[in-house]
C-alpha positions as CSV (number, residue, x, y, z in Angstrom):
1,M,-0.3,-37.0,36.8
2,N,-3.7,-36.9,35.3
3,S,-2.4,-35.1,32.2
4,D,0.0,-38.0,31.5
5,F,-2.8,-40.5,31.8
6,D,-5.1,-38.4,29.6
7,T,-2.5,-38.0,26.9
8,S,-1.7,-41.7,27.0
9,Q,-5.4,-42.5,26.7
10,M,-5.9,-40.2,23.7
11,Q,-2.8,-41.6,22.0
12,L,-4.0,-45.1,22.6
13,K,-7.4,-44.4,21.1
14,M,-5.9,-42.6,18.1
15,Y,-3.5,-45.4,17.3
16,L,-6.2,-48.1,17.7
17,D,-8.6,-46.2,15.5
18,E,-6.2,-45.2,12.8
19,Q,-3.8,-48.2,12.4
20,P,-4.7,-51.5,10.8
21,T,-2.8,-53.4,13.5
22,I,-1.9,-52.5,17.1
23,P,1.5,-50.9,17.2
24,Y,2.6,-52.3,20.6
25,K,6.2,-51.1,20.4
26,T,5.2,-47.6,19.5
27,L,2.5,-47.4,22.2
28,N,4.9,-48.8,24.8
29,Y,7.6,-46.3,23.9
30,L,5.2,-43.3,23.8
31,I,3.5,-44.1,27.1
32,A,6.5,-45.3,29.1
33,E,9.4,-43.3,27.7
34,V,7.7,-40.1,26.5
35,N,4.6,-39.5,28.5
36,Y,5.7,-40.8,31.9
37,G,9.4,-41.3,31.5
38,G,9.9,-37.6,30.6
39,R,9.0,-36.7,34.2
40,V,11.0,-39.4,35.9
41,T,14.6,-38.5,36.6
42,D,15.9,-41.9,37.8
43,D,16.7,-44.3,34.9
44,K,15.8,-47.3,37.1
45,D,12.3,-45.8,37.5
46,V,12.0,-45.5,33.8
47,R,12.9,-49.1,33.4
48,L,10.3,-50.1,36.0
49,I,7.6,-48.1,34.2
50,T,8.6,-49.8,30.9
51,A,8.5,-53.3,32.5
52,L,5.1,-52.7,34.1
53,L,3.6,-51.4,30.9
54,L,4.9,-54.3,28.9
55,S,2.9,-56.6,31.2
56,Y,-0.3,-54.9,30.1
57,L,0.3,-53.7,26.6
58,N,1.5,-56.7,24.5
59,P,0.0,-59.0,22.0
60,E,-0.4,-61.9,24.5
61,V,-3.1,-60.0,26.3
62,M,-5.4,-60.7,23.3
63,K,-5.1,-64.4,23.8
64,G,-7.7,-66.2,25.9
65,D,-5.6,-67.2,28.9
66,Y,-3.3,-64.3,29.6
67,K,-2.3,-63.7,33.2
68,F,-1.1,-60.3,34.4
69,T,0.7,-62.0,37.4
70,T,2.5,-65.2,37.8
71,S,0.0,-66.2,40.5
72,G,-2.8,-65.9,38.0
73,V,-4.9,-63.9,40.5
74,Y,-5.0,-61.0,38.0
75,H,-6.1,-62.0,34.6
76,Q,-8.1,-60.7,31.6
77,P,-11.9,-61.1,31.6
78,N,-13.2,-64.3,30.3
79,D,-15.5,-62.5,27.9
80,L,-13.5,-60.0,25.8
81,S,-16.5,-58.3,24.2
82,L,-16.5,-54.5,24.6
83,E,-19.7,-54.6,26.6
84,S,-18.4,-57.2,29.0
85,V,-15.0,-55.4,29.5
86,K,-16.8,-52.1,30.2
């Protein structure tokens, strides 16, 4: 739902703006378990949401050669500057 996405986006911004380091575990828990997982009734679906989010929200993403898929088709931008990512 849009409200889940909006809430997750606001939490992400808040934590990134207010914390000295990126709290990956906290963000993963809030987004996967609380925001989205709270609406999902099947425990397997919650596990899937958690696994998918971990692919995108982890410290390895900040390294220069992170691939989102094993094929390497989906990867981070070469230029990680804010303007380039936008």
